[in-house]
C-alpha positions in Angstrom: -21.7 -12.2 6.4 -18.4 -10.6 5.6 -19.3 -10.5 2.0 -22.5 -8.6 2.8 -20.6 -6.1 4.9 -18.1 -5.7 2.1 -21.0 -5.0 -0.3 -22.4 -2.4 2.1 -19.0 -0.7 2.4 -18.6 -0.7 -1.4 -22.0 0.9 -1.8 -21.3 3.5 0.8 -18.0 4.4 -0.9 -19.9 4.7 -4.2 -22.5 7.0 -2.6 -19.7 9.3 -1.4 -18.5 9.4 -5.0 -21.9 10.5 -6.1 -22.1 13.2 -3.5 -18.8 14.6 -4.8 -20.1 14.6 -8.3 -23.3 16.4 -7.1 -21.1 19.1 -5.5 -19.6 19.9 -8.9 -16.7 17.4 -8.7 -14.3 19.5 -6.5 -10.7 18.4 -6.7 -9.2 16.5 -3.8 -7.0 19.6 -3.1 -10.1 21.7 -3.0 -11.8 19.4 -0.5 -8.7 19.4 1.6 -8.8 23.2 1.6 -12.5 23.5 2.4 -12.0 21.0 5.3 -9.2 23.1 6.8 -6.7 20.4 5.8 -8.7 17.8 7.8 -9.1 15.7 4.7 -5.9 14.0 3.5 -5.9 13.7 -0.3 -4.5 10.2 -0.2 -7.2 9.1 2.3 -10.0 10.5 0.3 -8.7 8.9 -2.9 -8.4 5.5 -1.2 -11.9 5.7 0.3 -13.6 6.9 -2.9 -11.8 4.2 -4.8 -13.0 1.5 -2.3 -9.4 0.6 -1.6 -10.1 0.5 2.1 -12.2 -2.2 3.8 -15.2 -1.4 5.9 -17.4 1.7 6.1 -15.2 4.8 6.8 -15.3 6.3 10.2 -17.9 8.9 11.0 -15.4 11.8 11.6 -14.2 11.3 8.0 -17.8 11.1 6.6 -18.8 14.2 8.6 -15.9 16.3 7.4 -16.2 15.0 3.8 -19.9 15.8 3.5 -19.4 19.3 5.1 -16.6 20.0 2.5 -18.8 18.8 -0.4 -21.7 21.0 0.8 -19.3 24.0 0.9 -18.1 23.1 -2.6 -21.6 22.8 -3.9 -22.4 26.3 -2.6 -19.3 27.8 -4.2 -20.3 26.1 -7.5 -23.8 27.7 -7.4 -25.4 24.3 -6.6 -27.9 23.5 -3.8 -26.1 21.9 -0.9 -29.3 20.6 0.5 -29.5 18.1 -2.4 -26.4 16.4 -0.9 -28.2 15.6 2.4 -27.7 17.1 5.8 -25.2 15.9 8.3 -28.0 14.6 10.5 -29.4 12.6 7.5 -25.9 11.2 6.8 -25.4 10.2 10.4 -28.5 8.1 10.3 -27.4 6.6 7.0 -23.9 5.9 8.4 -25.4 4.2 11.5 -27.4 1.9 9.2 -24.3 1.1 7.1 -22.1 0.3 10.2 -24.9 -2.1 11.3 -24.7 -3.8 7.9 -28.0 -2.4 6.8 -28.2 0.0 3.9 -31.2 1.5 2.2 -31.3 1.6 -1.6 -30.5 5.3 -1.9 -28.4 7.7 0.1 -29.9 10.8 1.8 -32.3 12.9 -0.2 -32.7 10.1 -2.8 -35.9 8.2 -3.4 -37.5 6.2 -6.1 -39.3 9.1 -7.6 -36.2 11.1 -8.5 -34.2 8.4 -10.2 -34.6 10.0 -13.5 -32.6 13.1 -12.4 -29.3 13.2 -14.3 -27.3 13.4 -11.0 -29.5 12.4 -8.1 -29.7 8.7 -7.9 -27.3 8.1 -10.7 -25.9 4.6 -10.3 -22.4 3.4 -10.9 -22.1 -0.3 -12.0 -20.6 -2.7 -9.4 -17.8 -3.2 -11.8 -16.6 0.3 -10.9 -14.7 -1.2 -8.0 -12.7 -3.6 -10.1 -9.0 -2.7 -10.3 -7.9 -1.7 -13.7 -11.4 -0.8 -15.0 -11.9 2.7 -16.2 -15.2 2.8 -14.3 -13.4 2.4 -10.9 -12.7 6.1 -10.6 -14.6 8.9 -9.0 -14.9 10.4 -12.5 -16.7 7.5 -14.3 -15.7 9.0 -17.7 -12.0 9.0 -17.1 -9.8 7.7 -19.9 -7.4 5.2 -18.1 -4.8 3.8 -20.3 -2.8 0.7 -19.6 -1.5 1.8 -16.2 0.0 -1.3 -14.5 -1.7 -2.7 -11.4 -1.0 -1.0 -8.1 1.3 -3.0 -5.8 -0.6 -4.5 -2.9 2.3 -4.1 -0.6 3.7 -0.7 -1.7 5.8 0.7 1.1 7.8 3.9 1.8 8.2 6.8 -0.6 5.4 8.8 1.1 7.5 11.9 1.2 8.4 11.6 -2.5 4.8 11.0 -3.5 3.8 14.1 -1.6 6.6 16.1 -3.2 5.5 15.1 -6.7 1.9 16.0 -5.9 2.8 19.4 -4.4 5.1 20.1 -7.3 2.3 19.5 -9.8 -0.1 21.6 -7.7 2.4 24.5 -7.6 2.8 24.4 -11.4 -0.9 24.3 -11.9 -1.7 22.6 -15.2 1.8 22.9 -16.7 4.4 20.6 -15.2 6.8 17.8 -16.1 8.8 15.7 -13.7 11.5 13.1 -14.2 12.1 10.2 -11.8 15.6 8.9 -12.3 18.0 6.5 -10.5 19.9 3.3 -10.9 18.5 -0.2 -11.6 16.0 -1.7 -9.1 14.9 1.4 -7.2 11.2 1.1 -8.0 10.9 4.1 -10.3 8.1 2.4 -12.3 6.2 1.3 -9.2 6.5 4.9 -7.8 4.8 6.2 -10.9 2.2 3.5 -10.8 1.4 4.3 -7.2 1.1 8.0 -8.0 -1.3 7.4 -10.9 -3.6 5.2 -8.8 -3.4 7.3 -5.6 -4.3 10.6 -7.4 -6.5 9.2 -10.2 -9.5 11.1 -8.9 -7.8 14.4 -9.9 -7.6 13.6 -13.6 -9.9 13.1 -16.6 -7.3 11.3 -18.6 -4.3 9.2 -17.5 -2.2 7.4 -20.1 0.8 5.1 -19.7 3.4 5.2 -22.4 6.1 2.4 -22.3 9.3 3.7 -23.7 11.8 0.8 -23.8 11.7 1.3 -27.5 10.3 4.1 -29.7 8.1 1.9 -31.7 6.2 0.8 -28.6 5.9 4.4 -27.4 4.4 5.5 -30.8 2.0 2.6 -30.7 0.8 3.6 -27.3 0.1 7.2 -28.4 -1.6 5.9 -31.6 -3.8 3.7 -29.4 -4.9 6.7 -27.4 -5.6 8.7 -30.6 -7.8 5.8 -31.9 -9.6 5.5 -28.5 -10.4 9.2 -28.7 -11.7 8.9 -32.3 -9.1 11.4 -33.5 -8.5 11.0 -37.2 -5.1 12.3 -38.2 -5.2 14.9 -41.1 -3.7 13.2 -44.1 -1.7 16.3 -45.0 -0.1 16.2 -41.5 0.4 12.5 -41.1 3.8 12.3 -42.7 5.0 15.4 -40.7 3.5 14.5 -37.4 0.9 11.7 -36.8 0.0 12.9 -33.3 -0.9 16.5 -34.2 -4.6 16.1 -33.5 -3.9 14.4 -30.2 -1.5 17.0 -29.0 -3.7 19.8 -30.1 -6.5 18.3 -28.0 -4.3 18.1 -25.0 -3.1 21.7 -25.6 -6.6 23.2 -25.4 -7.5 20.8 -22.6 -10.9 19.9 -24.1 -12.8 17.7 -23.4 -10.2 16.4 -20.8 -8.9 19.5 -18.9 -6.9 17.5 -16.3 -4.6 14.9 -17.8 -1.5 12.9 -16.8 0.9 11.1 -19.1 3.5 8.7 -17.7 6.5 7.8 -20.0 8.0 4.8 -18.4 11.6 3.5 -18.8 12.7 6.3 -21.1 16.2 6.2 -22.6 18.0 9.3 -23.8 15.9 12.5 -23.8 16.4 13.0 -27.5 14.9 9.6 -28.3 11.4 10.6 -27.1 11.5 14.4 -27.0 9.1 14.7 -29.9 6.7 12.2 -28.3 6.1 14.3 -25.2 2.8 16.2 -25.0 2.6 20.0 -24.8 3.2 21.3 -21.3 -0.5 22.0 -20.6 -0.9 19.1 -18.2 1.2 16.8 -16.0 3.9 14.5 -17.3 6.0 12.0 -15.4 9.1 10.4 -17.0 10.9 7.4 -15.4 14.4 6.6 -16.5 17.6 5.1 -15.3 19.4 7.5 -17.7 20.9 10.4 -15.7 20.7 12.7 -18.7 17.2 13.6 -17.6 18.8 15.6 -14.8 18.2 18.7 -17.0 14.5 18.3 -16.6 12.3 21.1 -15.2 11.7 19.1 -12.0 13.6 16.0 -10.9 13.3 13.3 -8.3 16.5 11.3 -8.0 15.4 8.1 -6.3 17.6 6.4 -3.7 17.5 3.0 -2.0 15.1 2.5 0.9 16.0 3.7 4.3 16.7 0.6 6.5 13.4 1.2 8.4 11.5 1.1 5.2 13.2 -2.1 4.2 12.3 -3.7 7.5 8.7 -2.5 7.2 8.5 -3.9 3.7 9.9 -7.3 4.6 7.8 -7.6 7.7 4.7 -6.9 5.7 5.6 -9.4 3.0 7.1 -12.3 4.9 5.0 -13.6 7.7 6.9 -14.1 11.0 10.3 -12.9 9.8 12.4 -11.7 12.7 13.9 -8.2 12.7 17.4 -9.7 12.7 16.7 -11.8 9.6 15.0 -8.8 7.8 18.0 -6.6 8.7 20.5 -9.2 7.4 18.6 -9.6 4.1 18.2 -5.9 3.6 21.9 -5.3 4.2 22.8 -8.1 1.7 20.9 -6.5 -1.1 21.7 -2.9 -0.2 18.1 -1.9 0.6 17.3 -2.1 -3.1 13.4 -2.2 -3.4 13.4 -4.6 -6.4 15.7 -7.0 -4.6 13.6 -6.9 -1.5 10.5 -7.8 -3.6 12.5 -10.7 -5.0 13.4 -11.9 -1.5 9.7 -11.9 -0.6 8.6 -13.7 -3.7 11.3 -16.3 -3.5 9.9 -17.9 -0.3 13.4 -19.0 0.6 14.6 -19.1 4.2 17.0 -16.4 5.1 20.1 -18.5 5.3 19.4 -20.3 2.0 18.8 -17.0 0.2 22.0 -15.4 1.5 23.9 -18.5 0.5 22.6 -18.5 -3.0 23.1 -14.7 -3.3 26.8 -15.2 -2.4 27.2 -18.2 -4.7 25.5 -16.9 -7.9 23.4 -13.8 -7.7 22.6 -13.9 -11.4 21.2 -17.4 -11.1 19.2 -16.5 -8.0 17.8 -13.3 -9.5 16.8 -15.1 -12.6 14.3 -17.2 -10.6 11.0 -16.2 -9.0 10.2 -13.2 -11.1 8.1 -10.7 -9.0 4.4 -10.8 -10.2 4.4 -7.1 -11.3 7.8 -7.2 -12.9 7.9 -7.9 -16.7 11.2 -9.8 -16.8 13.4 -11.8 -14.3 15.1 -9.4 -11.9 18.6 -10.3 -13.2 17.7 -9.2 -16.7 17.5 -5.5 -15.6 21.3 -5.7 -15.1 22.3 -8.5 -17.5 21.0 -6.7 -20.6 22.6 -3.4 -19.7 25.9 -5.1 -18.9 25.9 -7.0 -22.2 25.2 -3.8 -24.1 28.2 -2.2 -22.5 30.4 -5.2 -23.6 29.3 -4.7 -27.1 29.0 -1.0 -27.5 31.1 0.7 -24.8 34.1 -1.4 -23.8 35.7 1.4 -21.9 32.7 1.7 -19.7 32.6 -2.1 -19.2 36.3 -2.0 -18.1 35.6 0.8 -15.6 32.5 -1.1 -14.3 34.6 -4.2 -13.8 37.1 -2.3 -11.8 34.4 -0.6 -9.8 32.8 -3.9 -9.0 35.7 -4.7 -6.7 36.0 -1.2 -5.0 33.8 -2.5 -2.2 30.6 -0.4 -1.8 32.4 2.9 -1.3 32.4 6.1 -3.3 35.5 7.0 -5.2 36.4 10.4 -6.4 37.2 11.1 -10.0 40.5 12.6 -8.8 41.4 9.2 -7.3 40.7 7.5 -10.6 42.8 10.0 -12.4 45.8 9.1 -10.3 45.4 5.5 -11.6 46.3 6.9 -15.0 49.9 7.3 -13.8 50.4 3.8 -12.3 52.7 1.5 -14.1 51.1 -1.8 -14.9 47.6 -0.5 -14.1 45.1 -1.9 -16.6 43.1 1.3 -16.9 46.0 3.8 -17.0 45.4 4.7 -20.6 41.6 5.1 -20.1 41.8 7.0 -16.8 44.6 9.2 -18.0 42.6 10.4 -21.0 40.0 13.0 -19.9 37.7 12.4 -22.9 37.7 8.6 -22.7 37.2 8.7 -19.0 34.3 11.1 -19.2 32.6 9.0 -22.0 32.9 5.9 -19.9 31.4 7.5 -16.8 28.6 9.0 -18.8 27.8 5.6 -20.4 27.6 3.9 -17.0 25.4 6.7 -15.7 23.0 6.5 -18.6 22.8 2.7 -18.2 21.7 3.1 -14.6 24.8 1.2 -13.3 26.7 4.0 -11.7 25.6 6.8 -9.4 27.4 10.0 -10.3 27.4 12.8 -7.7 28.1 15.8 -9.9 28.8 18.4 -7.3 31.3 16.3 -5.4 32.7 14.5 -8.4 32.3 11.1 -6.7 31.1 7.8 -8.2 29.5 4.8 -6.6 28.3 1.4 -7.8 25.5 -0.3 -5.8 26.5 -3.4 -3.9 24.0 -5.6 -5.7 25.3 -4.3 -9.1 28.8 -5.2 -7.9 27.7 -8.7 -7.0 26.1 -9.2 -10.4 29.0 -7.8 -12.4 31.5 -10.0 -10.5 29.3 -13.0 -11.2 29.4 -12.2 -15.0 33.2 -11.8 -15.2 35.6 -14.5 -16.3 38.2 -15.8 -13.8 41.0 -13.9 -15.4 39.0 -10.7 -15.4 38.3 -11.1 -11.7 42.0 -11.5 -10.9 42.8 -8.5 -13.1 40.4 -6.2 -11.4 41.2 -7.4 -7.9 44.9 -6.7 -8.6 44.2 -3.2 -10.0 41.9 -2.2 -7.1 44.7 -3.2 -4.7 47.2 -1.2 -6.7 45.1 2.0 -6.5 44.3 1.4 -2.9 48.0 1.3 -2.1 48.4 4.8 -3.4 48.5 7.6 -0.7 45.1 9.2 -0.1 43.1 6.3 -1.5 42.5 4.5 1.8 
């Protein structure tokens, strides 16, 4: 019985998709405007994408149909072809009773040959990850990861990104930056899925190395049957693709997501023309110079508690609060807690004993590598390529979870016996070390206040990766600096 009702709800959502198409495919923003802001874009997107269970409430259907009829009229189409509110009320009554006729209002067997009226969408359109799942059945949907089932928080940020894109019309680029583990990728994934109905083309470009990014663009070019001009191939293999995006035909509304980008210079020439929407995620803070920027922070404690209560059945508020505090409200670590299935006391014990070992286990389903690797690789790179930065990170790992001013670090350059005195006393070396840590996503640099901070979980992991002599060395140096006036 439940499966039958699910089928009815899916067909009803599919019919709403058809009505929007018959109205001239107004954007979700347009529908919101025509409804006097009664239609929330996220709600419409969820219902049209069949992400919500059950037949939608009548107030939503009534406002949605009225907005579509108004859009049809604006587009020079006949709103009567969409069905009247009275007809839709009868149709909705039948759907809520678990009964649904074959065609929605104004449809009958005799007009199935019409190019719009009666046009069917295959049942596979509701399968996650299928290009047919979208209100625009012709959308090009490229390798966007699955949407997190338990995505939580970030509503204000998602709305900010959407409003920013709307304000810039077709031309806008936005960078999402922040330290390791903040959920930058999942935020971009959620945005792509939530607003997919507003685009004709959405393409995901993984950027952890340039070769993979180029392969992704080449894959899109092949999918669009664009043949590079031989004369231009050596100069620029994506000329045809970017020309198509520039003129916005046949895909006028497009979104590209460049995930896990490194330095801006590494992929600058792979970014499309600014005639559409571009999202870049990166732990490298050099993207601060972007046109628009979202600097992601850890969850608010209320968001952490909501996330854990949704993911761990029966968890007490006290346990959730203790776990969130232990991992510094870091979203990726909270997901690891939920996936581990470990009791609170056991998880906290292992976190205190060996965070690297713990975070190397129970990789979250939607995360490509063990959680510890996000830090381990970056830290090992610093050891090999930026020893000054590694030394500064080792020191910062023992500076509790407090901010420290650059001025306070400079005073360390004058301390006898202080390990970092040469580094901290040299402006250029100190600046390079701070920059390297910021670019690796291991240090938060607050430029206006000239204050630095290493997240508490990063500190745990760094301490776990240091040798015993290194631990003693940095503990001693932290105490030396703390004993100086003004460094309490």
